[in-house]
N, C-alpha and C positions, 0 to 999 in steps of 0.2 A: 504494500500500500504506500502510495506517495501522496503528499499533500503540498499544495502551493498556496501561499497567501499573497494577496495583492492589496495594497493600501492606496486610497485616494481621498481627496476632499471633495465633497459635493458643493454645489453653488452656494449653499448656506454656510459653508465652513465646517460642516460635520465630517468627522473621519468615517470613511466607509471601508470596512474590511471584508474582502471576498475570499472565501476559502474554497478551494476545489480539491477533491480527493479522487484519486484514481483507484478503483476497487478491483481491478482485474486479478491481482494476486489473491485477494480475499476470496473472490468467486472461484478461482481455480482450486484453492485449498479446500473450500467447502465441498466442491464437486468431488475432489479426491477422497475426502472423508466419507461422503455419501455413497461412493462406489464400494467402500469396504464395510458398510454397515448392513446387517441383514433385516433391519426393521422395515416392515411394510404395513399398510393398513392405516389405522388411526389410533393416536393416543387419546384415551378418555380420562377425564378427571385428573387425578394426581399421578397417573401412570408414567408421565414424562419426567417425574422427579428423579434425579440421579442420572439422566441420560443427556449426552451432549447433543442437543437438537438444532443449534444454530450458532453461528459466529457473526455477530454484528459489531462493526467497529464503533468506538465511542463517538466519533464524529456523526455517524448516522443516528445513533441512539439519542444524542443530544438534540438533534433536529426533529425527532418524532413528536415532541410536545407541541411545537409550533405547527407542524404540518398535519398531524393526525390526532392530537390531544392525548398522546400516550406519554405518561410521566413515569419514567423508570425508577424514580426516587420515591414514588408513592405507589408501590405495586400492590394494589388491591385486587381482589378476584376479577373485578370488571376491567381493570387495566391489563391483567393477564390475558383475559379473553380478547381484548382489543389487540394486544401484541401478537397473540397466536393468529388472529384473523389477518393481521397485516403480513405476517410471515407467510401464511398459506396463500394469500391472494396477490399481494403486491410485491413481496420480496422473497420469493421461494429460492432465489439463488444464494441466500444467506443460510439456508437450511443445510444441516449436515446429516440428515436422515432421509429415507425415502418414504416417510409416513406423513399423514396429515396430522397436524397438531390440534 
């Protein structure tokens, strides 16, 4: 994973920081792990506890609150469901298993 930060000032004089992250290495590693895991089907309830089910970089996790309302620092059962739904539908390349969460 590589990240690049760019800084500039907007017309009002505010500092704008733009961070871009290249995730190809993360996706390749997740795919490699998923090809070695025998899990298929669907994890129900707490059956995913203790299993490595995904690898999501901190940069992505920190942006989830603004983009999807998922607060990883307030992991309630509802947040857990939102995170699983996001992984299953919008970010399956971060998953390290071949099962639905």
